[in-house]
C-alpha positions in Angstrom: -23.4 30.4 -22.1 -26.2 27.8 -21.8 -26.6 26.1 -18.4 -29.0 23.3 -17.5 -30.0 24.4 -14.1 -31.8 21.7 -12.0 -33.7 22.5 -8.9 -34.4 19.1 -7.1 -37.1 20.0 -4.6 -39.3 18.3 -2.1 -42.4 18.0 -4.3 -40.8 18.1 -7.7 -37.7 18.7 -9.9 -37.6 21.7 -12.1 -35.0 22.0 -14.9 -34.3 25.2 -16.8 -32.0 25.9 -19.7 -30.6 29.3 -18.9 -28.6 31.4 -21.5 -26.8 34.2 -19.7 -29.7 34.8 -17.3 -32.5 34.2 -19.9 -34.7 31.1 -19.6 -34.7 29.3 -22.9 -36.7 26.2 -21.9 -38.1 24.5 -18.9 -39.5 21.1 -17.7 -40.8 19.8 -14.5 -41.2 16.3 -13.0 -43.3 15.8 -9.9 -42.1 14.0 -6.8 -44.5 13.0 -4.0 -43.1 12.8 -0.5 -44.8 10.3 1.8 -46.2 11.9 5.0 -46.5 9.2 7.6 -47.5 9.0 11.2 -45.3 10.3 14.1 -43.7 13.1 12.0 -42.0 10.8 9.5 -41.6 12.1 5.9 -40.0 9.9 3.3 -39.1 9.9 -0.4 -38.3 7.2 -2.9 -34.6 7.9 -3.9 -35.1 6.3 -7.3 -38.0 8.6 -8.0 -35.8 11.6 -7.1 -33.1 10.6 -9.5 -35.5 9.7 -12.2 -37.1 13.1 -11.9 -33.7 14.8 -12.3 -32.9 12.9 -15.4 -36.4 13.2 -16.9 -36.8 17.0 -16.3 -33.3 17.7 -17.3 -33.5 15.8 -20.6 -36.9 17.3 -21.5 -35.6 20.8 -20.9 -32.6 20.2 -23.0 -34.7 18.7 -25.8 -37.1 21.7 -25.7 -34.2 24.2 -25.8 -32.7 22.6 -28.9 -29.0 22.9 -29.5 -26.4 22.1 -26.9 -25.7 23.1 -23.3 -22.4 24.2 -21.8 -22.8 23.0 -18.2 -25.1 21.4 -15.6 -25.8 23.0 -12.3 -27.8 21.5 -9.4 -29.7 22.9 -6.4 -30.8 20.4 -3.7 -33.2 20.2 -0.7 -30.5 20.7 1.8 -31.1 18.3 4.7 -32.7 15.3 3.1 -30.5 12.2 3.6 -30.1 8.6 2.5 -27.8 5.7 2.7 -26.4 4.2 -0.6 -23.8 2.0 -2.1 -20.9 4.0 -3.5 -19.9 1.2 -5.8 -23.3 0.8 -7.5 -25.2 3.9 -6.5 -28.1 1.8 -5.3 -29.9 3.3 -2.3 -30.2 1.4 0.9 -33.8 2.2 1.8 -35.8 5.4 1.7 -34.6 9.0 1.9 -35.5 10.9 5.1 -36.9 14.3 4.1 -35.8 17.5 5.8 -39.2 17.7 7.4 -38.8 14.3 9.0 -38.8 14.3 12.8 -38.0 10.7 13.7 -34.4 11.6 14.8 -35.7 13.6 17.8 -34.4 10.8 20.1 -30.9 11.4 18.6 -31.1 15.1 19.5 -32.5 14.3 23.0 -29.5 12.2 23.7 -27.2 15.1 22.9 -28.9 17.8 24.9 -25.8 18.2 27.2 -23.8 19.1 24.1 -26.3 21.4 22.5 -24.4 24.6 23.3 -21.2 23.2 22.0 -22.9 22.0 18.8 -24.5 25.4 18.3 -21.3 27.3 18.9 -19.4 25.1 16.3 -22.1 25.0 13.6 -24.3 28.1 14.0 -27.3 25.8 14.0 -29.8 24.5 16.5 -29.7 20.8 17.7 -32.9 19.7 15.9 -34.0 16.7 13.7 -34.5 19.1 10.8 -30.8 19.1 10.1 -28.9 16.3 8.4 -26.7 14.7 11.1 -29.5 13.5 13.4 -31.2 11.8 10.5 -27.9 10.3 9.3 -27.2 9.0 12.9 -30.8 7.6 13.0 -30.3 5.7 9.7 -27.1 4.2 11.1 -28.8 3.1 14.3 -32.1 1.9 12.9 -32.0 1.3 9.2 -28.6 0.2 7.8 -24.9 0.3 8.5 -24.0 -0.4 4.8 -22.6 2.0 2.2 -22.3 5.8 2.8 -24.9 8.1 4.3 -25.1 11.5 2.8 -27.4 14.3 1.7 -29.2 13.7 -1.6 -27.0 16.1 -3.6 -24.0 13.9 -3.1 -25.9 10.9 -4.3 -27.3 12.7 -7.4 -23.9 14.2 -8.3 -22.3 10.8 -7.9 -24.9 9.2 -10.2 -24.1 11.6 -13.0 -20.4 12.2 -12.5 -19.0 9.5 -10.2 -17.6 12.1 -7.8 -18.2 12.1 -4.0 -18.8 15.8 -3.2 -21.1 18.2 -1.5 -21.0 22.0 -1.7 -20.2 24.2 1.2 -23.7 25.6 1.6 -25.2 22.2 1.9 -22.5 21.0 4.3 -23.3 24.0 6.5 -26.8 22.7 7.0 -25.6 19.3 8.4 -24.6 20.0 12.1 -21.2 18.5 11.1 -19.4 21.5 9.6 -17.2 23.8 11.7 -18.8 27.0 10.4 -15.7 29.2 11.0 -13.1 26.7 9.7 -15.5 25.6 6.9 -14.5 21.9 7.2 -15.9 18.7 8.7 -15.5 18.8 12.4 -14.0 15.6 14.0 -15.7 16.5 17.3 -19.1 16.8 15.7 -18.7 13.6 13.8 -17.8 11.9 17.0 -20.8 13.3 18.9 -23.2 12.0 16.3 -21.4 8.6 16.1 -20.4 9.3 12.5 -16.7 9.5 12.9 -16.1 6.3 10.9 -18.1 7.5 7.9 -16.7 8.4 4.5 -17.6 12.0 4.1 -17.9 13.8 0.7 -15.3 16.4 -0.3 -16.6 19.9 0.4 -16.5 22.1 -2.8 -17.1 25.7 -3.6 -20.4 26.7 -5.3 -18.5 27.8 -8.5 -16.2 24.8 -8.6 -16.2 22.4 -11.5 -16.7 19.0 -9.8 -16.7 16.7 -12.7 -18.3 16.1 -16.1 -21.5 14.3 -17.2 -23.1 12.9 -20.3 -26.4 12.3 -18.6 -28.1 15.0 -20.6 -26.3 14.8 -24.0 -22.7 15.4 -24.9 -20.3 15.5 -22.0 -20.2 18.9 -20.2 -18.9 20.1 -16.8 -20.9 20.0 -13.7 -20.5 23.3 -11.8 -22.9 25.4 -9.7 -23.8 23.3 -6.7 -25.9 25.0 -3.9 -28.6 24.3 -1.4 -31.9 25.6 -2.7 -32.4 28.5 -0.4 -28.9 30.0 -0.7 -29.3 29.7 -4.5 -32.4 31.8 -4.3 -30.6 34.3 -2.1 -27.9 34.6 -4.7 -30.4 35.0 -7.5 -32.1 37.9 -5.7 -28.8 39.6 -5.2 -29.0 39.7 -1.5 -25.4 40.3 -0.7 -25.3 43.4 1.4 -25.7 43.0 5.2 -29.4 42.9 6.1 -30.8 42.3 2.7 -33.5 39.6 3.1 -35.5 37.3 1.0 -38.2 34.7 1.6 -38.9 31.7 -0.7 -42.4 30.2 -0.5 -42.1 26.6 -1.6 -43.0 23.5 0.3 -42.0 25.5 3.3 -41.2 29.2 3.6 -37.5 30.1 4.1 -36.3 33.5 5.2 -32.6 34.3 4.7 -30.7 37.5 5.5 -27.2 38.3 4.3 -24.5 38.9 7.0 -21.6 39.3 4.6 -18.3 37.8 5.5 -19.1 37.4 9.2 -20.8 34.4 10.7 -22.8 35.7 13.7 -24.5 33.3 16.1 -28.1 34.2 16.5 -29.2 35.3 20.0 -32.9 34.3 19.4 -33.3 31.1 17.5 -32.2 31.7 14.0 -29.5 29.7 12.4 -26.3 30.7 10.6 -25.1 29.1 7.4 -22.8 29.6 4.5 -24.6 31.7 1.9 -22.1 31.0 -0.8 -18.4 30.4 -1.7 -17.7 32.2 -4.9 -14.3 33.3 -6.3 -12.7 32.0 -3.1 -14.8 34.2 -0.9 -17.1 32.7 1.7 -20.2 34.7 2.8 -22.8 33.9 5.4 -26.5 34.3 6.2 -29.0 34.0 9.0 -32.0 31.9 8.2 -35.3 30.8 9.6 -37.9 28.3 8.4 -41.6 27.8 8.2 -41.9 24.1 7.7 -45.2 24.2 5.8 -46.2 26.7 3.2 -47.2 25.1 -0.1 -47.5 21.8 1.8 -50.1 23.6 4.0 -52.0 24.7 0.9 -51.8 21.1 -0.5 -53.2 19.9 2.9 -56.2 22.3 2.4 -56.8 20.6 -1.0 -56.4 17.1 0.5 -59.0 17.7 3.2 -61.4 19.4 0.9 -61.2 23.0 2.1 -59.7 24.2 -1.2 -60.4 23.2 -4.7 -57.4 22.2 -6.8 -57.9 25.0 -9.3 -57.8 27.5 -6.3 -54.6 26.0 -4.9 -52.1 28.4 -6.6 -53.8 31.7 -6.3 -56.1 30.9 -3.4 -58.8 33.1 -4.8 -61.5 32.3 -2.2 -60.3 34.0 0.9 -62.4 35.2 3.8 -62.2 38.9 4.7 -62.5 38.2 8.5 -59.2 37.7 10.4 -61.0 36.4 13.6 -60.0 32.8 12.8 -56.3 32.0 13.5 -54.2 29.1 12.3 -50.9 27.9 13.6 -49.1 26.3 10.6 -47.3 23.6 12.7 -48.4 20.7 10.4 -44.8 19.4 10.6 -43.8 21.1 13.9 -42.5 24.7 14.4 -39.0 25.8 13.4 -37.3 29.1 14.3 -37.8 30.9 16.6 -39.8 28.3 18.5 -37.9 25.1 17.6 -40.6 22.7 18.7 -40.7 19.6 16.4 -43.5 18.3 18.7 -45.9 21.2 18.0 -49.1 20.5 16.1 -51.3 22.7 13.9 -54.5 24.3 15.2 -57.4 26.5 14.3 -58.8 28.9 16.9 -61.6 31.5 16.8 -63.9 29.1 14.9 -67.6 29.6 15.3 -70.8 28.5 13.5 -70.5 31.5 11.3 -67.0 30.6 10.1 -66.8 29.8 6.4 -64.6 27.7 4.3 -63.0 30.9 3.0 -62.3 32.1 6.5 -60.4 28.8 7.2 -58.4 29.1 4.0 -57.5 32.8 4.7 -56.4 31.9 8.3 -53.9 29.3 6.9 -52.3 31.9 4.6 -52.2 34.5 7.4 -50.7 31.8 9.7 -47.8 31.2 7.3 -47.3 35.0 6.9 -47.4 35.5 10.7 -44.6 33.0 11.3 -42.5 34.8 8.6 -43.1 38.0 10.5 -41.7 36.4 13.7 -38.6 35.5 11.7 -38.3 39.0 10.5 -38.4 40.3 14.1 -35.6 38.0 15.1 -33.5 39.0 12.1 -33.8 42.7 13.1 -32.6 41.9 16.6 -29.6 39.9 15.3 -28.6 42.2 12.5 -29.2 45.4 14.5 -31.4 47.1 12.0 -35.0 46.7 10.7 -35.8 44.9 7.4 -37.2 47.7 5.3 -38.3 45.6 2.3 -38.8 41.9 1.8 -37.8 40.2 -1.5 -39.8 37.0 -2.2 -39.8 34.2 -4.7 -41.3 30.7 -5.2 -44.5 29.3 -6.5 -46.7 30.6 -3.8 -45.8 34.2 -4.7 -48.6 33.7 -7.3 -51.0 34.0 -4.4 -51.9 37.7 -4.3 -53.8 36.9 -1.0 -50.7 35.5 0.6 -48.4 38.3 -0.6 -50.9 41.0 0.6 -51.2 39.2 4.0 -47.4 39.2 4.2 -47.2 42.9 3.5 -50.0 43.7 5.9 -48.6 41.7 8.8 -44.9 42.6 8.3 -45.8 46.3 7.6 -43.1 46.5 4.9 -43.3 46.4 1.1 -43.0 42.9 -0.5 -41.1 42.8 -3.8 -41.9 39.7 -5.9 -38.9 38.3 -7.9 -39.9 38.2 -11.6 -39.5 34.5 -11.9 -40.9 31.7 -9.6 -37.6 29.8 -10.3 -35.1 31.8 -8.4 -33.4 28.7 -7.1 -32.6 27.4 -10.5 -31.5 30.8 -11.7 -29.2 31.0 -8.7 -27.3 27.8 -9.5 -27.2 28.9 -13.1 -25.5 32.1 -11.9 -23.0 30.2 -9.8 -22.2 28.0 -12.9 -21.6 31.1 -15.0 -19.4 32.6 -12.4 -17.4 29.4 -12.3 -16.9 29.2 -16.0 -16.5 32.9 -17.0 -13.6 34.5 -15.2 -14.5 37.9 -16.7 -18.0 38.0 -15.1 -18.4 39.6 -11.7 -21.0 38.4 -9.2 -22.8 41.7 -9.4 -23.0 41.6 -13.2 -24.4 38.0 -13.1 -27.2 38.5 -10.5 -27.8 42.3 -10.3 -30.2 44.6 -12.0 -33.6 42.8 -11.6 -36.9 44.6 -11.0 -39.9 43.2 -9.1 -42.8 41.9 -11.1 -45.1 43.2 -8.4 -44.8 45.1 -5.2 -47.4 44.7 -2.3 -47.7 47.6 0.0 -49.2 47.3 3.5 -52.9 48.0 3.5 -53.6 47.2 7.2 -52.9 49.9 9.7 -50.0 49.1 12.1 -52.2 48.7 15.1 -54.4 46.1 13.4 -51.3 44.1 12.3 -49.9 44.2 15.8 -53.1 43.1 17.4 -53.5 40.2 15.0 -49.9 39.0 15.6 -50.3 39.1 19.4 -53.5 37.0 19.2 -51.6 34.6 16.8 -48.7 34.3 19.2 -51.0 33.6 22.1 -52.6 30.8 19.9 -49.1 29.3 19.3 -48.2 29.4 23.0 -51.5 27.8 24.1 -51.2 25.0 21.6 -47.6 23.9 22.5 -47.3 20.6 24.3 -45.6 20.6 27.7 -41.8 20.7 27.1 -39.9 17.5 27.3 -38.2 16.8 30.6 
């Protein structure tokens, strides 16, 4: 079974033709988000859709022959307004990193506990609903306002749908009932909106001829949950981290949807074969985008950007990777990035190394919270994404976390995850375990630092975070 698996991400769209788990062909089309002042991050919707069509068509052409289905992963919390009659966007898309909806969240502080209880999420502009409300208040009242997956699927099928994992990232889904909440829609002033139908990850939602002969569209998931599925993290406590534009740590909680006691969020992991599973998750807003920033400011040469070969051996310099604020467990969208410990002897390589260790340190903080919420330590960390090519970052992650780090054998776990969901939807004889199980890591990084050095470094790093935080809002 050949599936065109499309991963529409923040900085590009990847398309793979996957034949029963094997990648037959691939293509990629870049997308450049626009990072503006005051925490605003925007994308051109037409560029997003063009990248999907371009990458998908080139992958199919390279594969030769026909495909049997199209699957789509999406960014999760990126939103836009658009005309359902024509598909034309009403302005720019607000990217998941965009913080301009902070005022919407501030106005709902008295309802934060209620919102958290209903959704499993934190009241933060990272999620979809605040940005949707901001668009309605400040940009346009026309058309519908949705996440980008709904718009893209509508463009190729004519259907108005979103999958359950994406819906669970909105602050509008009743997590336990797994349906849109009238109360949440009312709180965000979105109760008059036309909301997309919520579908399962393995549900055939329509057909498309956008990439050749007409085929079903099946296998819709938010990107991080797709990677969790690809890495076969289904048992309670199994954990993966994807290093893309940001770094995203997800831990399976099985069929239960626990509310985190320390700042993580709870989302739907998947709905497959009529079974809903859940996960805890935490985010580092800037990972590959932090590396790209190093290139933009001249601290890293372009040819070094993937493997980050020039890394200082000293860990005296610390970096707080709050280039777009801090997510879990801090949840401070107003935080800014900082270097500390810099002296006249500090080299360019020391600064680069501190950025990688800063990303790894925030992931460690997420692991610590996961252990408290799940009730047992994470003994191994499964990882995927483009930045896993950086041996320096992966070694720093193992050193600071003090656990082995297993690298998924493909950098494209997200696309392989939606391809798996599509196969599960179309092949009733294939079990979930058969489709995603049995992979072996391409590399394993064992801790090289002693535990006391890791603990001392992390304590200094946390002090740097606390010292750099602005005064809390009144």
